[in-house]
Rosetta silent file (secondary structure, phi, psi, omega in degrees, C-alpha in Angstrom):
SEQUENCE: MPRSIAIGISLTTVCYLVVNVAYITVLGKTGILESSAVAVSIGKLYLGPVHWIVPIFVACSTFGAVNGLLFTSGRLVYVAARDGLLPRLLAMIHVKRLTPLPSLFFTTLISVLMLIPDASSFSSLVDFFSFAAWLFYGATFAALLWLRRTQANVPRPYKVYIIVPIVMVLASIYLVVAPITTDPKGSLIALAIVLAGLPFYWLFVAKDILRNPYPGTHHVLANM
SCORE:     score description
SCORE:     0.000 S_00000001
   1 L     0.000  -48.361  178.215 -139.028  -30.397   65.777 S_00000001
   2 H   -57.836  -38.989 -179.340 -135.741  -29.442   67.541 S_00000001
   3 H   -66.196  -42.821  179.965 -137.439  -26.366   69.008 S_00000001
   4 H   -64.251  -37.967  177.875 -140.439  -28.356   70.252 S_00000001
   5 H   -64.470  -45.770 -179.530 -138.142  -30.949   71.840 S_00000001
   6 H   -62.513  -44.066 -179.908 -136.098  -28.254   73.592 S_00000001
   7 H   -65.951  -43.572 -178.966 -139.211  -26.446   74.833 S_00000001
   8 H   -62.536  -45.818  179.234 -140.875  -29.674   75.966 S_00000001
   9 H   -65.128  -40.673 -179.438 -137.833  -30.902   77.896 S_00000001
  10 H   -64.059  -45.179  179.329 -137.290  -27.469   79.442 S_00000001
  11 H   -63.751  -41.347  178.586 -140.905  -27.165   80.597 S_00000001
  12 H   -63.456  -41.829  178.387 -140.865  -30.686   82.026 S_00000001
  13 H   -62.528  -44.226  179.302 -137.637  -29.966   83.890 S_00000001
  14 H   -61.986  -42.530  179.604 -139.051  -26.736   85.315 S_00000001
  15 H   -61.050  -44.072  179.053 -142.236  -28.520   86.433 S_00000001
  16 H   -64.730  -40.908  178.878 -140.246  -31.202   88.249 S_00000001
  17 H   -64.156  -43.077  179.573 -138.037  -28.585   89.910 S_00000001
  18 H   -62.484  -42.299  179.200 -141.048  -26.538   91.046 S_00000001
  19 H   -62.673  -43.343 -179.919 -142.722  -29.634   92.504 S_00000001
  20 H   -67.995  -36.346  174.889 -139.573  -30.588   94.416 S_00000001
  21 H   -62.438  -39.890  177.702 -139.162  -27.033   95.714 S_00000001
  22 H   -63.062  -41.980  177.734 -142.772  -27.220   96.932 S_00000001
  23 H   -58.669  -48.384 -177.457 -142.033  -30.501   98.716 S_00000001
  24 H   -65.651  -39.779 -178.611 -139.002  -29.014  100.484 S_00000001
  25 H   -65.078  -42.474 -175.385 -140.833  -25.791  101.375 S_00000001
  26 H   -77.794  -49.096 -173.540 -143.853  -27.549  102.879 S_00000001
  27 H   -92.167  -28.905 -174.573 -142.255  -30.529  104.624 S_00000001
  28 H    75.236  173.381 -177.322 -138.707  -29.374  105.190 S_00000001
  29 H   -62.482  -44.357 -178.077 -135.685  -31.646  105.342 S_00000001
  30 H   -64.487  -43.816 -179.404 -136.867  -33.558  108.412 S_00000001
  31 H   -63.230  -38.126  178.918 -140.342  -34.145  107.023 S_00000001
  32 H   -67.997  -42.338 -179.527 -138.981  -35.481  103.744 S_00000001
  33 H   -66.269  -32.548 -178.410 -136.553  -37.842  105.490 S_00000001
  34 H   -86.331  -12.241 -176.497 -139.295  -39.189  107.755 S_00000001
  35 L   -89.863  136.155  175.045 -141.874  -39.560  104.975 S_00000001
  36 L   -85.116  -20.151  177.636 -142.213  -42.814  103.047 S_00000001
  37 L  -146.974  101.277 -171.497 -144.206  -41.028  100.309 S_00000001
  38 H   -61.605  -46.715 -178.140 -143.600  -37.283  100.104 S_00000001
  39 H   -62.327  -38.587  179.152 -146.512  -36.442   97.809 S_00000001
  40 H   -67.003  -38.015  178.460 -148.930  -38.416   99.997 S_00000001
  41 H   -61.778  -41.923  176.962 -147.670  -36.610  103.097 S_00000001
  42 H   -67.151  -37.867  176.900 -148.429  -33.254  101.491 S_00000001
  43 H   -60.743  -38.955  178.275 -151.824  -34.596  100.416 S_00000001
  44 H   -65.590  -32.964 -179.379 -152.627  -35.501  104.021 S_00000001
  45 H   -71.962  -39.331 -170.807 -151.750  -31.966  105.111 S_00000001
  46 H  -110.058  -21.614 -176.569 -153.856  -30.114  102.542 S_00000001
  47 L  -106.749  -11.554  176.343 -156.459  -32.555  101.200 S_00000001
  48 H    61.390 -125.299 -174.598 -157.498  -34.276  104.402 S_00000001
  49 H   -67.625  -15.507 -178.976 -159.787  -37.282  103.832 S_00000001
  50 H  -101.917   21.790  179.825 -159.330  -37.210  100.047 S_00000001
  51 L   -64.480  -16.299  179.835 -155.541  -37.503  100.196 S_00000001
  52 L   -63.022  -16.781 -178.854 -155.920  -40.945   98.582 S_00000001
  53 H   -74.141  -21.307 -177.963 -156.266  -39.188   95.228 S_00000001
  54 H   -62.878  -48.344  177.572 -152.585  -38.138   95.310 S_00000001
  55 H   -58.626  -31.235  178.033 -151.173  -41.651   94.685 S_00000001
  56 H   -65.355  -44.676  178.210 -153.537  -41.951   91.717 S_00000001
  57 H   -64.103  -39.198  178.204 -152.145  -38.741   90.206 S_00000001
  58 H   -62.515  -43.348  178.355 -148.594  -39.926   90.899 S_00000001
  59 H   -62.654  -41.207  179.400 -149.327  -43.224   89.149 S_00000001
  60 H   -64.152  -32.053 -179.569 -150.820  -41.371   86.170 S_00000001
  61 H   -68.179  -16.259 -179.992 -147.673  -39.245   85.913 S_00000001
  62 L   -88.485   -8.102 -174.450 -145.663  -42.408   85.246 S_00000001
  63 H   -60.034  -39.621 -179.165 -147.698  -43.438   82.200 S_00000001
  64 H   -62.510  -46.053  179.327 -145.507  -41.480   79.785 S_00000001
  65 H   -66.146  -41.212  179.260 -142.288  -43.056   81.051 S_00000001
  66 H   -62.803  -41.698  178.838 -143.857  -46.518   81.155 S_00000001
  67 H   -61.098  -43.626  178.034 -145.104  -46.119   77.595 S_00000001
  68 H   -64.357  -40.763  179.177 -141.633  -45.153   76.421 S_00000001
  69 H   -66.084  -37.731  179.099 -140.019  -48.061   78.264 S_00000001
  70 H   -62.549  -37.413  179.809 -142.505  -50.527   76.798 S_00000001
  71 H   -74.677  -40.944 -172.117 -141.587  -49.388   73.300 S_00000001
  72 H   -84.049  -40.748 -173.008 -137.833  -49.171   73.805 S_00000001
  73 H   -62.197  -46.936  179.011 -136.973  -52.082   76.108 S_00000001
  74 H   -64.823  -36.602 -178.147 -138.425  -54.780   73.875 S_00000001
  75 H   -76.867  -24.687  172.967 -136.935  -53.233   70.766 S_00000001
  76 H   -64.586  -43.100  176.648 -133.489  -52.977   72.340 S_00000001
  77 H   -64.287  -41.135  179.579 -133.543  -56.737   72.824 S_00000001
  78 H   -60.980  -46.045 -179.050 -134.848  -57.159   69.269 S_00000001
  79 H   -67.971  -39.416  178.035 -132.051  -55.030   67.775 S_00000001
  80 H   -60.817  -40.775  177.799 -129.407  -56.769   69.901 S_00000001
  81 H   -68.597  -37.920  178.736 -130.605  -60.128   68.585 S_00000001
  82 H   -64.059  -33.477  179.171 -130.702  -58.783   65.024 S_00000001
  83 L   -85.903    4.276  176.668 -127.077  -57.659   65.400 S_00000001
  84 L    87.374   12.376 -179.548 -126.043  -61.082   66.645 S_00000001
  85 L   -91.072  -13.964  178.112 -125.666  -60.214   70.333 S_00000001
  86 L  -137.904  168.689  179.457 -128.584  -62.398   71.452 S_00000001
  87 L   -55.827  143.606 -178.175 -130.285  -65.518   70.063 S_00000001
  88 H   -61.262  -22.414  178.183 -131.925  -64.989   66.673 S_00000001
  89 H   -56.038  -35.189 -178.383 -135.185  -66.128   68.199 S_00000001
  90 H   -79.419   -7.045  178.016 -135.467  -62.726   69.885 S_00000001
  91 H   -92.598    4.103 -178.988 -135.062  -60.925   66.542 S_00000001
  92 L   -78.261  155.520  174.386 -138.365  -62.255   65.230 S_00000001
  93 L  -129.787  159.709  179.549 -141.416  -60.071   64.682 S_00000001
  94 L   -67.829  138.226 -173.459 -145.090  -60.875   64.391 S_00000001
  95 L   -67.706  -25.449 -178.396 -146.057  -61.642   60.798 S_00000001
  96 L  -106.243  -47.050 -175.381 -149.131  -59.381   60.885 S_00000001
  97 L   -86.106  -14.511  178.280 -148.618  -56.792   63.621 S_00000001
  98 L    60.279   30.077  176.945 -144.852  -56.428   63.006 S_00000001
  99 L   -99.343  146.806  179.807 -144.204  -56.223   66.758 S_00000001
 100 L   -76.914   72.930 -172.469 -141.127  -57.840   68.375 S_00000001
 101 H   -59.284  -49.665 -179.854 -143.213  -60.386   70.266 S_00000001
 102 H   -60.000  -39.182 -179.745 -140.427  -62.726   71.503 S_00000001
 103 H   -69.721  -32.349  175.518 -138.347  -59.837   72.834 S_00000001
 104 H   -66.840  -41.069  174.749 -141.392  -58.419   74.630 S_00000001
 105 H   -60.542  -40.755 -178.199 -141.971  -61.815   76.250 S_00000001
 106 H   -64.213  -47.146  179.628 -138.302  -61.874   77.223 S_00000001
 107 H   -66.096  -34.390  175.871 -138.347  -58.439   78.881 S_00000001
 108 H   -63.609  -42.309  178.064 -141.571  -59.349   80.678 S_00000001
 109 H   -61.827  -43.909  178.869 -139.909  -62.482   82.039 S_00000001
 110 H   -62.429  -40.031  179.463 -136.913  -60.494   83.260 S_00000001
 111 H   -63.246  -42.367  179.054 -139.247  -57.988   84.948 S_00000001
 112 H   -65.291  -40.712  179.490 -141.102  -60.760   86.753 S_00000001
 113 H   -63.832  -33.374  178.668 -137.846  -62.350   87.899 S_00000001
 114 H   -69.463  -20.444  178.246 -136.721  -59.026   89.371 S_00000001
 115 H   -79.016  -19.452 -172.039 -139.858  -59.001   91.535 S_00000001
 116 H   -67.220  -48.073 -173.851 -139.050  -62.329   93.164 S_00000001
 117 H   -61.033  -44.649 -173.946 -136.182  -61.418   95.563 S_00000001
 118 H  -150.087   62.054 -174.553 -137.847  -58.443   97.268 S_00000001
 119 L   -66.791  -22.633 -177.212 -141.172  -57.657   95.637 S_00000001
 120 L   -77.119  -14.214 -175.715 -142.486  -55.964   98.786 S_00000001
 121 L  -110.137  104.648  178.103 -139.809  -53.250   98.648 S_00000001
 122 H   -66.285  -36.200 -178.581 -140.268  -50.697   95.891 S_00000001
 123 H   -63.429  -33.310  178.130 -137.115  -48.886   96.973 S_00000001
 124 H   -64.457  -42.742  178.965 -135.057  -52.038   96.352 S_00000001
 125 H   -63.614  -40.667  178.280 -136.320  -52.243   92.780 S_00000001
 126 H   -63.952  -41.585  179.639 -135.528  -48.561   92.255 S_00000001
 127 H   -63.278  -44.242  179.776 -132.020  -49.059   93.672 S_00000001
 128 H   -61.607  -46.833 -175.525 -131.355  -52.052   91.407 S_00000001
 129 H   -69.265  -47.033 -174.025 -132.640  -50.283   88.316 S_00000001
 130 H   -65.969  -38.436  179.241 -131.096  -46.863   88.913 S_00000001
 131 H   -62.034  -49.999 -179.159 -127.623  -48.239   89.669 S_00000001
 132 H   -66.446  -39.996 -177.735 -127.549  -50.346   86.504 S_00000001
 133 H   -62.637  -48.341 -178.185 -129.214  -47.639   84.408 S_00000001
 134 H   -70.514  -25.652  174.444 -126.749  -44.907   85.367 S_00000001
 135 H   -63.073  -44.302 -179.845 -123.860  -47.310   84.906 S_00000001
 136 H   -77.593  -33.393  174.550 -124.863  -47.796   81.273 S_00000001
 137 H   -59.604  -46.760  179.076 -125.805  -44.141   80.793 S_00000001
 138 H   -61.390  -40.974  177.996 -122.319  -43.176   81.915 S_00000001
 139 H   -63.794  -37.217  179.436 -120.751  -45.758   79.616 S_00000001
 140 H   -65.524  -47.337  179.416 -122.813  -44.415   76.702 S_00000001
 141 H   -66.548  -36.403  176.637 -121.762  -40.815   77.267 S_00000001
 142 H   -65.009  -37.077  176.696 -118.145  -41.894   77.782 S_00000001
 143 H   -64.711  -36.996  176.813 -118.321  -43.761   74.465 S_00000001
 144 H   -61.850  -43.726  177.573 -119.574  -40.574   72.821 S_00000001
 145 H   -63.101  -40.198  179.887 -116.553  -38.681   74.142 S_00000001
 146 H   -64.507  -42.541  179.782 -114.243  -41.455   72.958 S_00000001
 147 H   -68.574  -36.002  176.911 -115.740  -41.439   69.455 S_00000001
 148 H   -64.005  -28.935 -179.705 -115.525  -37.644   69.272 S_00000001
 149 H   -83.831  -42.375 -174.025 -111.811  -37.973   70.024 S_00000001
 150 H   -89.590  -24.726 -178.937 -110.957  -40.986   67.838 S_00000001
 151 L  -131.733   58.229 -173.235 -113.381  -40.354   64.950 S_00000001
 152 L   -66.197  -28.301 -173.504 -113.740  -36.593   64.969 S_00000001
 153 L   -96.176    4.541  179.762 -114.310  -36.250   61.210 S_00000001
 154 L   -73.874  130.030  178.126 -117.057  -38.861   60.845 S_00000001
 155 L   -62.286  135.060 -178.909 -120.362  -37.287   59.660 S_00000001
 156 L  -127.219  124.411  179.665 -122.989  -37.395   62.404 S_00000001
 157 L   -68.657  -24.827 -179.981 -126.717  -36.838   61.796 S_00000001
 158 L  -124.019  123.233 -177.597 -127.174  -35.830   65.428 S_00000001
 159 L  -116.104  152.788 -179.949 -124.720  -33.465   67.099 S_00000001
 160 L  -143.509  144.996  176.941 -124.379  -32.375   70.712 S_00000001
 161 L   -63.171  140.437 -173.239 -122.224  -29.817   72.487 S_00000001
 162 L   -62.408  -26.163 -179.003 -119.220  -31.508   74.100 S_00000001
 163 H   -66.658  -28.815 -177.692 -120.087  -30.076   77.529 S_00000001
 164 H   -63.779  -54.476  178.177 -123.296  -32.133   77.651 S_00000001
 165 H   -64.614  -30.264  177.619 -121.666  -35.607   77.665 S_00000001
 166 H   -63.196  -47.983  178.906 -118.940  -34.357   80.017 S_00000001
 167 H   -62.475  -40.265 -178.160 -121.516  -33.201   82.568 S_00000001
 168 H   -69.903  -34.217  175.237 -123.507  -36.405   82.149 S_00000001
 169 H   -63.541  -44.502  178.388 -120.430  -38.589   82.666 S_00000001
 170 H   -63.499  -42.388  178.102 -119.676  -36.757   85.916 S_00000001
 171 H   -64.224  -39.656  179.486 -123.309  -37.042   87.014 S_00000001
 172 H   -64.797  -41.275  178.203 -123.331  -40.746   86.155 S_00000001
 173 H   -60.560  -44.020  179.195 -120.175  -41.364   88.172 S_00000001
 174 H   -63.614  -44.099 -176.591 -121.740  -39.664   91.183 S_00000001
 175 H   -74.399  -12.082  173.478 -125.036  -41.557   90.846 S_00000001
 176 H   -92.750  -40.490 -176.676 -123.154  -44.865   90.605 S_00000001
 177 H   -76.499  -39.836 -176.395 -120.655  -44.232   93.410 S_00000001
 178 H   -57.748  -45.810  177.893 -123.073  -42.598   95.881 S_00000001
 179 H   -62.293  -29.730  179.355 -125.345  -45.685   96.245 S_00000001
 180 H   -65.001  -37.478 -179.675 -122.283  -47.852   96.894 S_00000001
 181 H   -75.240  -31.333 -177.697 -121.357  -45.730   99.915 S_00000001
 182 H   -91.587  -35.484 -178.365 -124.909  -45.609  101.313 S_00000001
 183 L  -142.032   74.916 -176.125 -126.176  -49.091  100.411 S_00000001
 184 H   -62.234  -32.913 -178.551 -123.309  -51.342   99.324 S_00000001
 185 H   -63.204  -50.097  179.851 -125.419  -54.511   99.497 S_00000001
 186 H   -62.788  -39.545 -179.875 -128.030  -53.277   97.020 S_00000001
 187 H   -66.514  -39.116  179.125 -125.374  -51.867   94.699 S_00000001
 188 H   -67.363  -36.422  176.468 -123.417  -55.128   94.716 S_00000001
 189 H   -63.866  -44.511  178.404 -126.580  -57.081   93.889 S_00000001
 190 H   -62.364  -40.629  178.426 -127.282  -54.734   90.978 S_00000001
 191 H   -65.327  -37.066  177.610 -123.684  -55.076   89.800 S_00000001
 192 H   -64.398  -37.688  177.851 -123.976  -58.864   90.032 S_00000001
 193 H   -63.092  -41.842  179.103 -127.095  -58.740   87.856 S_00000001
 194 H   -65.096  -45.562 -178.517 -125.176  -56.722   85.248 S_00000001
 195 H   -68.299  -20.531  178.411 -122.168  -59.053   85.344 S_00000001
 196 L   -63.940  -16.689  178.352 -124.500  -62.035   84.981 S_00000001
 197 H   -78.372  -14.965 -178.636 -124.817  -61.053   81.331 S_00000001
 198 H   -62.272  -42.525  176.812 -121.159  -61.832   80.619 S_00000001
 199 H   -60.524  -36.059  178.701 -121.655  -65.629   80.323 S_00000001
 200 H   -68.211  -38.399  175.920 -124.444  -65.035   77.819 S_00000001
 201 H   -62.007  -41.303  179.712 -122.187  -62.717   75.822 S_00000001
 202 H   -63.754  -39.459 -178.594 -119.508  -65.413   75.837 S_00000001
 203 H   -73.395  -48.091 -169.765 -121.990  -68.048   74.631 S_00000001
 204 H   -85.977  -27.588 -173.909 -123.917  -66.038   72.060 S_00000001
 205 H  -112.674  -58.507 -174.987 -121.260  -63.676   70.693 S_00000001
 206 H   -63.517  -44.885 -177.999 -117.713  -64.709   71.503 S_00000001
 207 L   -99.121  -10.922  177.254 -118.223  -68.434   70.838 S_00000001
 208 L    54.425   44.665  175.045 -121.244  -68.080   68.537 S_00000001
 209 L  -120.115  160.313 -177.702 -123.057  -71.057   70.067 S_00000001
 210 L    59.273   21.915 -179.548 -126.672  -71.384   71.126 S_00000001
 211 L   -67.570  -34.872 -179.935 -127.435  -68.542   68.697 S_00000001
 212 L  -143.522   70.728 -171.894 -130.474  -70.399   67.377 S_00000001
 213 L   -73.185  -24.844 -175.801 -131.032  -73.424   69.618 S_00000001
 214 L  -128.544   76.454 -175.538 -134.715  -73.975   68.837 S_00000001
 215 L   -63.443  -25.602 -178.280 -135.369  -73.266   65.150 S_00000001
 216 L   -69.652  -14.448 -178.201 -138.811  -74.861   65.281 S_00000001
 217 H   -81.785  -11.752 -178.095 -140.138  -72.112   67.523 S_00000001
 218 H   -57.672  -52.462 -175.389 -139.855  -69.419   64.835 S_00000001
 219 H   -64.804  -37.569 -177.668 -143.099  -70.276   63.098 S_00000001
 220 H   -65.399  -50.123 -176.993 -145.012  -70.696   66.352 S_00000001
 221 H   -69.126  -34.444 -177.665 -144.013  -67.348   67.864 S_00000001
 222 H   -68.677  -20.002 -177.260 -144.388  -65.412   64.628 S_00000001
 223 L  -110.923   11.001  179.170 -148.027  -66.439   64.357 S_00000001
 224 L   -70.039    0.000    0.000 -149.110  -65.986   67.970 S_00000001
């Protein structure tokens, strides 16, 4: 399994690098900056009237990531609720399918709400997501370094070379700071979205109130 994971990640990385090198070689720096969709621009150059097939292939390439996000995002909310960080309602699972149905509804609602401010701009959604994502990625890798320093002798089922989290912390810092310099408005909005979770933490965790405000909904959601 470790070998297959290493080979799979390496091959995927090489494929992405080769594709990006092809983009730069064909379009050049100016062409990439002027293009709203790089892959489509290359499709127009080489595929002519059937260039419309390129967006379909691009969409298909996202299925793997979308599938992983669908599995992980809902279950992150479920685990957070199970650990007492969110209302217990979100820690419920379906009685037959054993899926975290309430947490999936919750993540769907959040996704829909993110479409409301600027649904017409895909780049805005990417900016909001990437800023927040790399902020938490960096915090996660920094926590790993902190635990390696403060709890060095604790047995760990999964080990990683220390250089990996160091490089990722530096990369995360760059990917968080760079958007602030180029698009401070979008970065501040993303930061505001992240900070909006602090009142909920204060209510649900620090003060331990509203943890289970609607107990009657358990039976209904579990049998949907």
